[in-house]
C-alpha positions in Angstrom: 13.8 -56.2 -37.4 10.4 -57.0 -35.9 10.3 -59.4 -32.9 7.0 -60.5 -31.3 6.7 -61.8 -27.8 4.1 -64.3 -26.9 3.8 -65.6 -23.3 2.0 -67.9 -20.9 -0.1 -70.1 -23.2 -0.9 -72.6 -20.4 -2.1 -75.4 -22.8 -3.6 -78.7 -21.7 -3.6 -82.1 -23.4 -7.3 -81.7 -23.8 -7.8 -79.0 -26.6 -11.2 -78.1 -25.1 -10.0 -77.7 -21.5 -11.0 -74.4 -20.0 -8.9 -72.0 -17.9 -10.5 -69.3 -15.7 -11.7 -67.1 -18.5 -11.5 -69.1 -21.7 -10.1 -72.1 -23.6 -6.3 -71.7 -23.8 -5.9 -73.4 -27.1 -8.6 -71.2 -28.8 -7.0 -68.1 -27.2 -3.6 -69.1 -28.5 -5.0 -69.8 -32.0 -6.4 -66.2 -32.0 -3.1 -64.8 -30.9 -1.1 -66.7 -33.5 -3.5 -65.6 -36.2 -2.9 -61.9 -35.2 0.8 -62.4 -35.0 1.0 -64.0 -38.4 -0.6 -60.8 -39.8 2.2 -58.8 -38.2 4.7 -60.6 -40.5 7.4 -60.7 -37.8 11.0 -61.6 -38.4 11.1 -63.7 -35.2 8.9 -64.7 -32.3 10.0 -65.5 -28.7 7.7 -67.3 -26.3 8.6 -66.5 -22.7 7.5 -69.5 -20.8 4.6 -71.4 -19.2 3.8 -73.1 -22.4 1.9 -75.9 -20.6 -0.5 -76.0 -17.7 -0.6 -79.8 -17.2 3.0 -80.6 -18.2 1.9 -83.2 -20.8 3.6 -84.2 -24.1 0.3 -83.4 -25.9 0.3 -79.8 -24.7 3.8 -79.1 -26.0 3.0 -80.8 -29.3 0.0 -78.6 -29.7 2.1 -75.5 -29.0 4.8 -76.5 -31.4 2.2 -77.2 -34.1 0.7 -73.7 -33.7 4.0 -71.9 -33.5 5.1 -73.8 -36.5 2.5 -72.0 -38.6 4.3 -68.7 -38.0 6.1 -67.2 -41.1 9.4 -66.8 -39.2 11.8 -68.5 -36.8 10.4 -68.9 -33.3 12.1 -69.7 -30.0 10.9 -70.6 -26.5 12.2 -70.7 -22.9 10.7 -72.4 -19.9 8.4 -71.0 -17.2 7.7 -72.4 -13.7 4.9 -74.7 -15.1 7.1 -76.2 -17.8 9.1 -79.4 -18.2 12.4 -78.9 -20.0 12.6 -82.5 -21.3 9.1 -82.3 -23.0 9.9 -78.9 -24.5 13.2 -80.1 -25.9 11.5 -83.1 -27.4 9.4 -80.8 -29.5 11.8 -77.9 -30.2 15.4 -77.1 -29.3 15.9 -74.6 -26.5 18.6 -72.0 -27.4 20.5 -69.5 -25.3 21.1 -66.8 -27.8 19.8 -65.6 -31.2 20.9 -63.0 -33.7 18.3 -60.4 -34.5 19.9 -58.3 -37.2 22.4 -56.0 -35.4 21.0 -57.1 -32.1 21.5 -60.2 -30.0 18.7 -61.8 -27.9 19.7 -63.8 -24.9 17.2 -66.3 -23.5 17.6 -66.9 -19.8 16.2 -69.9 -18.0 14.9 -68.7 -14.6 13.0 -71.8 -13.8 13.5 -73.4 -10.3 12.2 -77.0 -10.4 9.1 -77.4 -8.3 8.8 -73.7 -7.3 6.7 -70.9 -8.6 9.5 -68.3 -8.1 12.5 -67.9 -10.4 16.2 -67.6 -10.0 19.3 -67.5 -12.1 22.0 -68.5 -9.6 25.7 -67.7 -9.5 26.6 -70.0 -12.5 24.1 -68.5 -14.9 24.9 -65.0 -13.9 28.6 -65.6 -14.4 27.9 -67.1 -17.8 25.8 -64.0 -18.7 28.6 -61.7 -17.6 31.2 -63.7 -19.6 29.1 -63.4 -22.7 28.5 -59.7 -22.3 32.1 -59.0 -21.6 33.2 -59.9 -25.1 30.2 -58.5 -27.1 29.3 -54.8 -27.4 26.3 -55.2 -29.8 22.8 -54.2 -28.5 21.3 -56.9 -26.4 17.7 -57.8 -25.6 17.2 -60.3 -22.7 14.1 -62.5 -22.6 13.2 -64.4 -19.4 10.1 -65.8 -17.7 10.2 -64.3 -14.2 10.0 -60.5 -13.7 13.3 -59.1 -12.5 11.5 -56.1 -11.0 8.4 -55.7 -8.8 5.3 -55.4 -10.9 3.1 -54.0 -8.0 1.0 -57.0 -7.3 2.1 -58.3 -3.9 1.4 -62.0 -4.5 3.2 -61.9 -7.9 6.1 -60.0 -6.5 6.6 -62.8 -4.0 7.2 -65.3 -6.8 9.3 -63.1 -9.2 13.0 -63.5 -9.8 14.5 -64.3 -6.4 18.0 -63.0 -7.2 17.0 -59.9 -9.1 19.4 -57.7 -7.2 22.3 -59.9 -8.3 20.9 -59.8 -11.9 20.9 -56.0 -11.9 24.4 -55.8 -10.3 25.6 -58.0 -13.2 24.0 -55.7 -15.9 25.4 -52.6 -14.3 28.7 -53.3 -16.1 27.2 -53.7 -19.5 25.4 -50.7 -21.1 24.8 -52.7 -24.3 21.8 -54.4 -22.5 19.0 -52.1 -23.6 15.8 -54.0 -22.7 14.4 -57.0 -20.8 11.2 -58.9 -21.7 9.5 -61.1 -19.2 6.3 -63.3 -18.8 4.8 -64.9 -15.7 2.8 -61.8 -14.6 0.0 -62.1 -17.3 -0.3 -58.3 -17.7 1.1 -55.3 -19.5 4.0 -53.7 -17.8 6.6 -51.1 -18.6 9.3 -49.6 -16.4 12.8 -48.1 -16.8 15.5 -49.3 -14.4 18.5 -47.2 -13.6 21.5 -49.4 -14.0 24.8 -47.7 -13.1 25.4 -45.2 -15.9 22.7 -46.4 -18.2 19.0 -47.3 -18.2 17.3 -50.6 -19.1 13.7 -50.7 -20.2 11.8 -53.6 -18.8 8.5 -54.9 -20.2 5.8 -57.4 -19.3 3.3 -58.8 -21.7 -0.3 -59.9 -21.7 -0.7 -63.7 -21.6 -2.1 -65.7 -24.4 -4.3 -67.3 -21.8 -5.9 -65.6 -18.7 -4.9 -62.1 -17.6 -4.1 -61.2 -14.0 -5.4 -58.1 -12.2 -2.7 -55.4 -11.9 -1.8 -54.2 -8.4 -3.7 -56.9 -6.6 -2.6 -57.9 -3.1 -3.7 -61.5 -3.6 -4.3 -63.6 -6.7 -7.0 -62.2 -8.9 -7.9 -62.7 -12.6 -8.7 -59.6 -14.8 -11.8 -60.9 -16.5 -12.1 -57.7 -18.6 -8.6 -57.9 -20.2 -8.0 -59.8 -23.4 -5.1 -62.0 -24.5 -2.3 -60.2 -26.4 1.3 -60.0 -27.5 4.1 -57.5 -27.6 5.8 -56.2 -30.8 9.5 -55.0 -30.6 11.0 -53.1 -33.5 14.8 -53.2 -33.3 17.2 -51.0 -35.3 20.7 -49.8 -35.1 19.5 -46.6 -33.5 17.4 -48.3 -30.7 14.0 -49.9 -30.4 10.3 -49.2 -30.1 7.5 -51.3 -28.7 3.8 -51.6 -28.7 1.2 -54.0 -27.2 -1.7 -55.6 -29.2 -4.8 -57.2 -27.8 -6.4 -59.9 -29.9 -9.4 -58.6 -31.8 -11.5 -61.7 -31.2 -11.4 -60.8 -27.5 -11.0 -57.0 -27.6 -10.5 -54.3 -30.1 -7.9 -52.3 -28.2 -4.2 -51.7 -28.7 -1.6 -49.3 -27.4 1.9 -48.0 -27.7 4.6 -47.4 -25.1 
């Protein structure tokens, strides 16, 4: 089972609108073309679909994702509007991926750049995990760990400690994917008797400079995506950068 993660597309209503290092729509078109060549079984888009929160930006995203040769799913980021997303494509909480289950968590806090789950969502997560022992991948927008950039860590998942306390009881959770940070990231988190692998992903739009104290764009890095290969025995992952912007790729 091949799952591809795309994140942080930051589209505008104007298809020619520029971001800091390029045109988001053109960047996403290049990413989608590369992902189509991967022939994935599913794609998950981990938030910040829109930059200007317009119906046209979500329509453009849905049109492009609709060219994928597989089912695709999205969840909101801090820049997104749930009503406009839902008008284009249903938001789902869970998806079967072969022998795995992917849970899509909404960490958005309306009007705020940071994320949170809150007691109700954490209780619902625990209740679902309590009755299901199949391998689980969690997808979310906000990083549940520090990524090393002080300004980004200040707007990550606010209740990350409660999140990890919840997961401590459920060793079937093997990996977490997040967006928001606009950079590659990989870290293992000790979680009671087991270990959870946590991964960030390059944005489809601008990239942020790793380990920066204050906000900084990484003008040398290119848009990309993450590939997850899921099997009964575990998973593997790799990052790909879009060839139109850079000819580099890597494995983790």
